TIPAVEX-272192 format. One record per residue (C-alpha): residue in three letters; y, z, x. Coordinates in steps of 0.2 Angstrom, whole numbers, padded with zeros to 4 digits, always signed. Example, Ala and Ser with C-alpha at 12.3 -4.5 7.8 and 13.67 -1.06 7.14 Angstrom:
ALA-0022+0039+0062
SER-0005+0036+0068
//
This chain:
MET+0562+0797-0112
LEU+0565+0781-0122
ASP+0561+0770-0107
HIS+0545+0780-0104
LEU+0539+0776-0122
ILE+0544+0758-0121
PHE+0535+0755-0104
ASN+0519+0764-0110
VAL+0517+0752-0124
LYS+0517+0736-0112
LYS+0501+0730-0103
TRP+0502+0732-0084
PHE+0491+0723-0072
GLU+0490+0731-0054
ILE+0493+0718-0041
SER+0491+0722-0023
ASN+0500+0713-0009
ASP+0484+0705-0002
MET+0478+0697-0018
SER+0478+0678-0018
ALA+0475+0677-0037
ILE+0473+0688-0052
THR+0466+0686-0070
ALA+0476+0694-0084
ASN+0474+0692-0102
ASN+0460+0679-0098
LYS+0473+0668-0088
ASN+0472+0665-0069
TYR+0488+0667-0059
TYR+0489+0662-0041
ALA+0500+0669-0027
CYS+0513+0656-0021
PRO+0521+0658-0004
SER+0539+0654-0001
ARG+0536+0641+0013
PHE+0522+0633+0023
THR+0519+0619+0035
VAL+0509+0603+0030
MET+0499+0598+0045
ALA+0500+0580+0052
GLU+0487+0567+0046
THR+0485+0577+0030
THR+0481+0566+0015
ILE+0492+0571+0001
LYS+0493+0568-0018
ASN+0509+0564-0028
PRO+0509+0564-0047
ASN+0520+0548-0047
THR+0512+0537-0033
GLY+0494+0543-0033
ASN+0483+0546-0017
GLY+0483+0537-0001
TRP+0497+0544+0009
ARG+0496+0553+0025
VAL+0509+0565+0034
LEU+0515+0558+0051
ASN+0521+0574+0058
ASP+0520+0593+0054
ALA+0533+0597+0041
GLU+0539+0614+0034
VAL+0541+0613+0015
THR+0545+0625+0000
CYS+0530+0630-0011
VAL+0534+0628-0030
GLY+0517+0632-0037
ALA+0499+0636-0033
GLY+0482+0633-0040
GLN+0465+0638-0035
ASP+0463+0627-0020
VAL+0480+0618-0019
TYR+0499+0621-0017
PHE+0512+0611-0025
PHE+0527+0608-0013
ASP+0545+0602-0012
GLY+0552+0596+0004
GLN+0555+0580+0014
LEU+0539+0573+0023
GLU+0538+0558+0034
ILE+0523+0549+0028
TYR+0514+0533+0029
ALA+0503+0523+0017
ASP+0487+0516+0025
SER+0471+0511+0016
ASP+0463+0509+0033
GLU+0462+0527+0041
ASN+0459+0520+0058
LYS+0475+0510+0058
HIS+0488+0517+0070
PRO+0503+0525+0060
ASN+0515+0514+0070
ASN+0508+0499+0060
ALA+0509+0507+0043
VAL+0523+0508+0030
TYR+0534+0523+0032
SER+0544+0532+0019
HIS+0557+0546+0022
TYR+0559+0549+0004
TYR+0544+0559-0001
TYR+0549+0575-0008
THR+0536+0582-0019
GLY+0517+0583-0019
VAL+0500+0592-0019
VAL+0491+0598-0004
GLU+0475+0607-0002
LYS+0477+0625+0005
THR+0465+0621+0019
ASN+0478+0609+0026
VAL+0492+0620+0028
ARG+0497+0633+0041
ASN+0512+0645+0045
VAL+0511+0652+0027
ILE+0527+0662+0024
TRP+0526+0675+0010
GLY+0542+0683+0003
GLY+0560+0679+0006
//
């Protein structure tokens, strides 16, 4: 009986499994998958180094957050910095130590929801 009284006092927001975002108490919340694949040749952003990086190969990463149009990720990517988009990746500077970043939702595939 006590738990019934406590739960009836709290605000509840219904969230169905197919929702990508909800608004509750005038705040937006976005669904965050557990993992996804960043596609090769995707331009990515990093809060520390800025823009101008491209992914060399498809890479599966862990999602750590989501926004309206972007996912925030953690995972190792093979990338190259190249100001000339037509330059072949073999002539670019590579880094095997790129672990966090932001990618547009349109540039991911193989989105895995849940455990």
